C-alpha positions, 0 to 999 in steps of 0.5 A: 743503593748508597747504604748497600755499598758502604755495607759492602765496603766495610765488609771487605775492608777487614784489617789483617789481624782479623785473618789471624783471629780466625786461628788465635784469640789475640792478644795473648801471652806468647813469652820472649821468643828464642828462636824465629822463622822466615818465610819459606822456612821448613818446620816441624809442627805439633800436628799428630805425628809431628806434620811438617810445614813451611812458613808462609806468612809471619805476623807483623806484631806478634811470633805468630806463624801461618804455616801450610801443611799437607796430611793424609786423610782417609782413602790416602787423600791429600789435604793442604792446610794453613795453620797459625802457630805460636813460636814455641810450637814450631821448631826447625826441621834441620835442627832435629836430633835422634834423641832416645831420652824417653825411659820405659817402665817395665809397669803401667801407671794410671792417674785419676782423681777422688774425693777425699771421703772416696779415698779414706773409704777405700783405706778403711774398707780394702786397707792401706798397708804403708808398713813396707820394707822400703817406707820410713816409720811414721815421723809426722808430729801433731803440728804436721797433721794439723797443717795438712788439716789446715791446707785442706780447709784453706783449699791448699793442694795436699799433693797426689798419692801413689798406690799399688793395688794388689792382687786379691787375696783374703785377709789380706790388705788391698793396697801398698802406699807408694807415696803419701803414707804420712797424709793418708794416715793422718787423714785417717786418723782425723776422721777416726778422731784421733786428734783435732784441728783447732780444738775441734774433732771431726765428728764436731764439724759443722755440716758445711765444713764436713762436706767441704773436707769429704769433697776435697779432690786429690789425685791419685796415681794407681799401678796394680800388682807391682812385684817389690822391685817394681815398688821400690823402683817407684818409690826411689823415683818419686822421691828423687825428683824436684827439690823441696823449697828450703825453709830459709827461702820461705823466710826470705819470703814471708820477710817480703810479704811483711815489707809489702804490708800483706799478712800471711 
C-alpha cells in the first residue's frame, strides 16, 4: 500500500516544464526576442489561415507562450485547442498592416532535385541552349572549370540551375538555360573528356569517384514554354538578387583561419 502511494505521489508531482514539453522539445535555441506578449493579449498565430488566439500562459524561463485558439472543423464544429508557440511565431493583432509585397509572376516555376548524371544526360539527349540573346558568351577559364569540379568532389554546393522547357519541335533543342550556363557547359565538357581534373579525365576516374560525381544532387528550377520576354525578366530577377562575397572579404577570412592555426 505504501509503495502504491509513493508511485501515485510521484506521478502527480510533474514539473511545470513537463506541461510545455508536450508541445515543445526543450531546450532549444530561440534567439533573442524583439517582442513579448502578456497573458490576455490577442495574437495572430502561424496556423492555417493565421488563426487568431489569446495568450493564456507565459513560460517562466523561455520566450514561449501557451495560446488558446478556436477554429472551425468539419461540419462547422468549433474546436478549441491550447498550442505552444515560440515568440517569433506570434504577432500582435493590432500591428497587422495591409501589406501587398507579394508580386505575382505571369509564369509558373517548379523546383525539383536531380542527380548530375541525370542532368547531363538530359543535356546530351534533348539539348540545352545557352546561346540566347540575353546570355553572355562562355567566359570561364580552365581554373574556373576545375574549381567547379573540385567543389563537387569536396561536397560543396554548386548552386541551382534555372531552365525553360521548350515546346517540343523536331530538330530543336529542348531547353533554354536561364541560369547556370557556365556550370552546365563545364559539367558536360568534363564528362565528354574535354579537360581533366588534377590530371585525371572523367573516364579514368575510379568507380567510387565516378559514382560520387554522378550521384551528386543539384536543384533544378524549371519553367515551361516561356516567351523570350518572360525568359529575360526571369534572368534579370535571378541575377539582381543578393550580393556575391567579395574576394577581399574572402582573403580576410582566410587570414583569420591562418591566425587560428586552421588550414583551408
